C-alpha positions as CSV (number, residue, x, y, z in Angstrom):
1,M,-14.5,9.2,-0.1
2,E,-16.1,6.1,1.4
3,E,-13.9,3.4,2.6
4,Q,-13.6,0.1,0.7
5,K,-15.7,-2.8,2.0
6,I,-14.5,-6.4,1.4
7,K,-17.1,-8.9,0.4
8,Q,-17.3,-12.0,2.5
9,D,-17.2,-14.5,-0.4
10,I,-14.2,-16.1,1.2
11,S,-14.9,-17.0,4.9
12,I,-13.1,-14.0,6.4
13,G,-15.5,-13.9,9.3
14,A,-15.0,-17.8,10.1
15,N,-11.2,-17.2,9.9
16,I,-11.4,-14.4,12.4
17,R,-13.4,-16.4,14.8
18,R,-11.2,-19.3,14.4
19,I,-8.0,-17.3,15.1
20,R,-9.7,-15.5,17.9
21,T,-10.7,-18.5,19.7
22,E,-7.5,-20.4,19.1
23,K,-5.8,-17.4,20.8
24,K,-8.4,-17.4,23.6
25,I,-9.5,-13.8,23.0
26,R,-13.2,-13.1,23.7
27,Q,-15.2,-11.0,21.3
28,V,-15.3,-8.1,23.9
29,E,-11.5,-8.3,24.3
30,L,-10.9,-7.9,20.7
31,V,-13.4,-5.1,20.2
32,R,-11.7,-3.3,23.1
33,L,-8.3,-3.8,21.3
34,L,-9.7,-2.4,18.2
35,Q,-11.2,0.7,19.8
36,L,-7.9,1.5,21.6
37,E,-6.4,1.5,18.1
38,G,-9.2,4.1,17.1
39,V,-11.3,1.6,15.0
40,E,-14.9,2.0,15.9
41,M,-16.6,-1.5,16.2
42,S,-19.1,-2.7,18.6
43,R,-19.4,-6.4,19.7
44,E,-22.6,-6.8,17.6
45,T,-20.6,-5.6,14.7
46,L,-18.0,-8.3,15.2
47,V,-20.7,-10.9,15.6
48,K,-22.2,-9.9,12.2
49,I,-18.7,-10.0,10.6
50,E,-17.8,-13.4,12.0
51,R,-21.0,-14.7,10.9
52,G,-20.6,-13.4,7.4
53,K,-23.7,-11.3,7.7
54,Q,-21.7,-7.9,7.2
55,H,-19.0,-6.7,5.1
56,I,-15.8,-5.7,6.7
57,R,-14.1,-2.5,6.0
58,A,-10.4,-2.5,4.9
59,T,-9.3,-0.4,8.2
60,Q,-11.2,-3.2,10.4
61,L,-9.5,-6.0,8.8
62,R,-6.1,-4.2,9.2
63,A,-6.8,-3.6,12.8
64,I,-8.1,-7.1,13.5
65,R,-5.0,-8.4,11.7
66,D,-2.8,-6.6,14.1
67,A,-4.9,-7.3,17.2
68,L,-4.7,-11.1,16.5
69,G,-1.1,-10.9,15.5
70,T,-1.9,-12.9,12.3
71,T,-1.3,-12.3,8.5
72,Y,-3.7,-11.3,5.7
73,D,-3.0,-14.7,4.4
74,E,-4.6,-16.4,7.3
75,L,-7.4,-14.1,7.5
76,L,-8.4,-14.6,3.7
77,A,-7.5,-18.2,3.5
78,E,-10.3,-20.5,2.1
79,R,-11.1,-23.4,4.2
């Protein structure tokens, strides 16, 4: 069964970028943290997600939430 992808109607990518930069975490650092948790992601994929060019998978969203120490509410908030 294929993993569910989450559409980027709400600005998930922009929220990820905002939270990441507020916490002074570089893209490569976030990708490294995700890979340590067993979530396959490249920096290029993260860039596409942050720009809203690629759907994010549920496992990626969960891992990003944990790595950034934030909540789903923060990640899914409309701004």
